[in-house]
N, C-alpha and C positions, 0 to 999 in steps of 0.2 A: 285297760287291756285284756283280753282275753288269750292265754296262754296254759298249754299244757306243760310247759317246761317252768320248775318251780326255781329256775337260776332266773328267768326274766323277770319272775314276779318278785324274787329278792331283790334284785337288781333295782326294779321300780320303785318298791316301796323305801327300800334304803337310803335311794337316790334321791329322794323328794320329801320334803319337809310334811307337808298335809297327806301323803300316798297313805293309801290303805289297802289292804290284800288277805286274801283266803287261800288258804293251803291247808294241808295236811301238819297235824303238832311235830311229828317225826322230824320234817324239815325244819321247823319251827325251833325244837330242842336241838337241832344243829346248829342253829346260827342264832342263836339267843343274843349273841353279842353284839347284832347289828338288826335286832329287831326289838321291837316292845309287844308283848302280848296284849290284847284288849278282852277285858270281863265281859261274858253272856249273863243274862239273868236266866236262871234256871227255871224248872217246873213248881218249885217251891217258892220262887220269889226271889231268890238268892242271888248276888252277882258273884261269878265264880270263874276263877283263871283255869285255863288248862294245866295241869299236873300228871304224871303219875297215879299220884293218889288222889284226885277227885275223877279222874277217869275211871280207874279203878272200882272206886266206893258208887259210880254212877252220879255224884253231884251236879260234874259239867256235862249236861246235857242241854238240849238236845243233840248238840252238833256229835257226841263220842256215840261209836255204835260199836257192835262186836262183829269180828270177821270169822268166818267159818269154814272148814272144810267138810266136804263130804266123801263119805265111803259107801262103797257098795259091800254090803254085809255079807253075801255070798262070795265076794273077792277078797275078806278080810279072813275068812274061814279057809280057802281055799287058795290063797296067795299066800306065802310066809312073808314076800317082801313088802307087801301091803300091811299087812300084823307087824311087821317089825318097825315101818316106817311112822304108826301108829302112836307104838308102844315106846319109840324115842320121841315123837312129840309130845307126848303128856308127861314123860320123866322130868327128874329135877335138871338134869342136862339139856333137856331138850326148853323149859321154861328159862333157862340162864339166857339163851338166845334173844328171846324176846326184846329185852330192853336194850340188849346190845344193838338191836337194828332202829333202834328209836319208838317202839310200840310198846304200849301198857300192857301188864298182865292182868288176866280177867280177874272177875270178883273172886275170894277165897273159897276155894270148895270147888270151883270150875273142873279143874284138872283132876281131881278126886273123881269127880261125879262121870267124868267122861272115860276116866281111866275104870272104874265100875261096870260102865255100858260096852266097854271094849271087852273086857272080859266075861262079860255074858254073853256076847255075839260070839267069842271062840268057843264058849262053853253050849251053842248050839240053843241059847235062851234069846227071848225077847228083852232088847236091850232097854224098854221101857219097864222092865220088871223090877230092876234094881231102883234102891232107893234113889241112888244120885242118879244114875240115868234120866227117872222119870222127872227129878226136880228138874232136873236140866233143861229137859224136854217143855215141860208145862210152864217154866218161869220165865223161858227166854223172850217171849213175845208179850205185847198187850201192856208194859211197865213202861214208867219214867225213863228209866236208864235204858232201856230198847221196846221204843212204840212200834205197833204195827204200821204200817206206811202204806196208805190208799191211792194209787196213780191213778190219774183221770187223762184221759185225751183230750188234748183241746181243739175241740171239733168246732164249736162257737166260738163266742168275743169270750178270749183269755181272760180278761179282768173277771166277768160274770161266772166263767166257771171256778177259777178260783175262790170266790168270794161263797159262793154255794157249796164248793167241795168243804172248804172249812167249816162252812154253818154244818154240813153232814158231818162230818169228823166229831164235832162238840156233840151233835145228839147221838150218836152211836156210843161216844163214851159216856154220856148220861145214862144211856139205857144199858149197856153192856159191862162197865167198870173198867175195860180196857183202855187203854191209852193210844190215841191213835192219830197220826199226822195225814194229813192231806198233800197231794203234790200233783203238780200238771206240768210235766214236763214239756220241751217245746216241738216235739212232734210225736204224731203218734206211734210210731218206731220207738221214740224214746219210751214210753208208756210201757211196752213190750218189753224193752231192755231190762229196765227197771226192775221188772217181775222175774227175768230169765237170769239176772245178775246178781238176785237175791237182794235187791235194793227196797224192793216192795214184797209186801205180801199179798195184797188184794188189789187189782184192777179193773175199770169199768173199761175195758179196749171195745173197740168198733167191731164187726163181726169179721172181717176179713184178719185183724191181728190174733184175736182170740182164737182163729183154724191155725194160725201159723204158730201161736205158743202153745196151743195142743200137740201142733207135730213136733215141736222142741222139746215136750215133755217138762214145760215149766208153768205151765198155764191149765187149771181144770175148771171147766164150766159148772157155774152151779147155780146162777139166775140168768134168767134171760127177761127182756121187759116187753109191756105189752104197752101199746100205744092204742089209744081209742079201743080197747080192747081186742087188738091185734097184735100175735108177735109176730108180725112181718111189716115191713115198709117199701116204697120204692123209691128209686132215684129218679132224676131229670138232668135233661140237657137244656141248659138256658142262653138265650141270645138277646138283644136289644129287638125291641120291634121294628126299629127304623134301620136293622141292620143289613137289610136284603137276603141272610140267610132264610132259607124257607123249608129245607131239610136238613137230615144228618149228613149228608152226602154232600151237601155243598160247603163242608168246613177244612176241605183239603189246605185252604190258604188259612185259616182261621188262627189266633192266637188264643189258645184254650186256657181257662183256667182251672184248677183243682184246688181242692182244701187241703191236700197231702197226698205223698205217691202213694200210700196205702189206704187210703179212704176206700170204703166197699162201694158206695153210692156215689163218691166224690171223683174216683177213677180205678177202680179194679173192673167195676163192671162199665162205666161208660168207655173204657177203652176196647172192650171185648165188642160193644155195639158200634164203636167207629171202624174198627177192622171190618166189622162186617159189612158195613156199607162202603166198602172200598176206600178207606180214609187210610192214607199212611201214616199211622202213629207216630213212627220213629222220627218222622220228617217235620210233624207239630211243634210249632213254639208254644211250650207248655210253659205256665206260670203256676207255684205254689204261694197260694193266697191266703193261706194260716187260717184255715175254718171255713164253713159253710157261709157264714155270712160275711167273710171275707170274698169268696166267690161272686157273691149276690152283688155285693158292693163294687166289684171290679168292673162287672158286665155293666151295670147302670152306668157305672162312669166313663165307660167306654174305654177301659184300662185294659181289657181283653174283650175279643168279638165274642168267645162262647164261653161255659164253664158247666161242670155239672155240679149237681147239691143232690141231698133228700129233698124229697115233697114233704111239705114247699117252703125250704129256705127263705124263702122270699118275704113271707110274713114275719120272719125275726127281724126284717128292718124297716117294716111298714111305718113305722112313727119316727124314722131316720129321713126314708123317701116315701113321700104319700103316695104319690103313683107308682110305684114300682111294680104292683100286680100287673099295669098297664103298658110301663114303660118296658119292662123283661117279659117276654112270653117264654113260653116253653114249647120244645122241637119234638121232644120226644121221653116217654117214661121208660122206667127198665121193668125187667119183671120182678118179682116179690124177691124179697131179700130177707134172709131173717134178721130178727131186732138185734143188737148187740146186750149187752149185758154184765154180770159180774163174775170173774175169774178169780180164783185161789192158787197161792202156791201150795204145792203137794207138801213142802217143810209146814206149812202151818198146820200143828194139830187138830186133830179132828173134834174136839170138843168148841176150842176157841172160832173154827170156821162155822160151826152148826150155830152156835151163839151170835155169831154174825149175821149169817143167813136168816135166822127166825128173827132177829132185831130189823133187817131191811125189808123182810116181806111185810111185817107188822106196820113198820113205818111207811111201805107204800100203799097200804090199804087205808090212810089217814087222808083226809081231803086238804089238799093243799102243800102236800109235804115238800121238804127240800129236793128229792129226787127231781120229781117233774121239774124243777126251777134248772136242774142241772142239764139234764138231757130229754126233757120233756117226756119221763117215765110215767106213765099212770100206775102200774103195779109192777111187781115182779114175780114171776113165778118160778120156782123151783123146778130146773129143767138140766139134764146132763149135756155133756159134749157130743154125743147123738143126735141133737137135736139138729145139728150143723151138717150133718149126715148128706141130706139131699142136695144142700147149695155145694158140697166137695166135690159132686157130683157134676154139676153145673160147671164148676171151675175148672175140672180135668177135663171136660168134654173141649171147653175152648182154649185149651191148651196153656192154662195157667198153670206153673210151677212152684208150687210153695217152696222148694227147694233155693229157687231163685232168691226169696226174699230174706231166706234165713241167712244165706251166706251177706248178703247186703246188710 
């Protein structure tokens, strides 16, 4: 049962002998009389139960994580109420509230480090210059207690992406000494939201979501992929060869498959192309196929009349459907689209970020590396957010409002 209501999960687990559930420790702590907790194996190979002690010590990993609050330094200095709130938050009285609501206190010394950073800000100094603040910033990410989370969009076969993402995390751990967990959310937006909500610190977003994340201020472009020596690619609209559709203009009555509502080559650009051809996009029956490979399969199997993918996603399923290049044809290709790449949370310290950038660039220069397995990236080049500016102009001229997707 999928539910965001903890009471529903509690009822289901406590009412069925062999039921198992997953929810926050605070809710378990409040209902220990009707629940039995299960141990998990941590990074040291030890089986550990959740408790205030094991969470605080970091032994209960990887399922425990810190929670953060963020304050604008200028607001701390100029708004008394902001400083007063933080002073209370870090005080003994503020700490006493934490266990009352079922949460665990952070490791010893954290509040003192935060208090030192606050005092530095109020004094007009760099908060990182204090010993405590610097230690808190530098030790936050890349440890067993708080691993760096690298989120990947599910643009192709999810099982293959998950396996390759896990392999990449292992390789990066070996190269950098940082603890890294790979995650593949169920949607493109899910990967972006993980970055913007602080649940991930590194992402491999598709082009459009990278632009949206930059607009939100939660994603900073650091690397752009090259395929076949080119940092650009194209999209395509496909149909079955025997469908009777001969042009984009014919697709007004089509069932249209897309990888994801925010796929750049699979929907953002194709929707512009369809509108330009006089197709009422809002009236189309649109199906989310769960990745570019899924779109090709759906069109091949007749589940959708047409679909959009990157050029040429048909090759990804050629082992499965030997005649796919003949059975599924291309109606049109798109304009050039800047490639996807790697983005970082602005909260990730610069030294950790640079370590990861250097490791991924070096890795991409190796023949047959895992980056190629995930997204067919040949190499990664260090480029910033300005690389996407010309494409932003294309989107703007086409009437695509980034704010519409932020609201979603």
